[in-house]
C-alpha positions as CSV (number, residue, x, y, z in Angstrom):
1,M,38.4,-268.8,48.6
2,I,41.5,-267.6,46.6
3,A,44.5,-267.7,49.1
4,S,47.4,-266.7,46.6
5,L,48.1,-265.8,43.0
6,T,51.1,-265.9,40.8
7,G,51.0,-264.3,37.4
8,R,52.2,-261.6,35.0
9,L,51.7,-258.0,36.3
10,T,49.9,-256.3,33.4
11,A,48.8,-253.0,35.2
12,K,49.6,-251.3,38.4
13,A,48.5,-248.2,40.3
14,P,49.0,-247.2,44.0
15,T,45.6,-248.7,44.9
16,H,45.3,-251.8,42.8
17,I,46.9,-254.1,40.2
18,T,45.9,-256.4,37.5
19,L,47.6,-259.8,37.5
20,D,47.2,-262.1,34.5
21,V,47.1,-265.8,35.6
22,H,46.9,-268.1,32.6
23,G,44.9,-265.7,30.6
24,V,42.5,-264.5,33.4
25,G,43.0,-260.9,34.7
26,Y,42.6,-260.6,38.3
27,E,42.1,-257.1,39.9
28,L,43.6,-256.9,43.4
29,F,43.5,-254.0,45.8
30,I,46.9,-253.4,47.4
31,P,48.6,-251.4,50.2
32,L,51.1,-248.8,49.3
33,S,53.8,-251.0,50.9
34,T,53.0,-253.7,48.3
35,F,52.8,-251.2,45.5
36,Y,56.4,-249.9,46.2
37,A,57.7,-253.4,46.3
38,L,56.2,-254.7,43.2
39,P,58.5,-255.5,40.1
40,D,58.1,-253.9,36.7
41,L,55.1,-254.6,34.4
42,G,55.6,-258.0,32.7
43,E,57.3,-259.6,35.7
44,S,55.6,-262.4,37.7
45,P,55.1,-261.6,41.4
46,S,53.4,-264.0,43.8
47,L,50.9,-262.4,46.2
48,Q,49.0,-263.5,49.3
49,V,45.4,-262.9,48.7
50,H,42.4,-262.2,51.0
51,T,39.1,-262.8,49.3
52,H,36.3,-260.5,50.7
53,V,32.8,-261.5,49.9
54,R,29.9,-259.1,50.4
55,E,26.3,-259.3,49.4
56,D,27.0,-257.1,46.2
57,A,30.7,-257.7,45.4
58,I,33.7,-260.0,45.7
59,Q,36.9,-258.1,46.1
60,L,40.5,-259.4,46.2
61,F,43.2,-257.8,48.4
62,G,46.8,-258.7,47.5
63,F,49.9,-258.6,49.7
64,L,53.6,-259.4,49.1
65,T,54.2,-260.7,52.5
66,A,52.2,-262.8,55.0
67,S,52.8,-260.2,57.7
68,E,51.0,-257.5,55.6
69,K,48.0,-259.8,55.2
70,D,48.1,-260.7,58.9
71,A,48.0,-257.0,59.9
72,F,45.2,-256.4,57.4
73,L,43.0,-259.2,58.9
74,L,43.7,-257.8,62.5
75,L,42.6,-254.4,61.4
76,T,39.5,-255.5,59.5
77,G,38.4,-257.4,62.7
78,I,37.9,-254.2,64.4
79,S,34.3,-252.9,64.3
80,G,34.0,-249.9,62.0
81,I,37.1,-250.6,60.0
82,G,36.4,-252.0,56.5
83,P,38.8,-253.6,54.1
84,K,39.3,-250.6,51.7
85,L,40.1,-248.4,54.7
């Protein structure tokens, strides 16, 4: 499981970013709170990561703070609430 990533920010949008970690580009889905706090492209943020594994996909969700990640994990523990919601 991937727990954290630090790398060069190569693309960002309100819903996801691409983080280049030693030549490998990771796409991470992010909340708006993380998007607004991200540095400019080319900078190197460190993100807490939740790896979500499904039968048909592996998705990475990134957070700038541990409290954002904890809130995400609490919400996804509720029946009927998925990680993209």
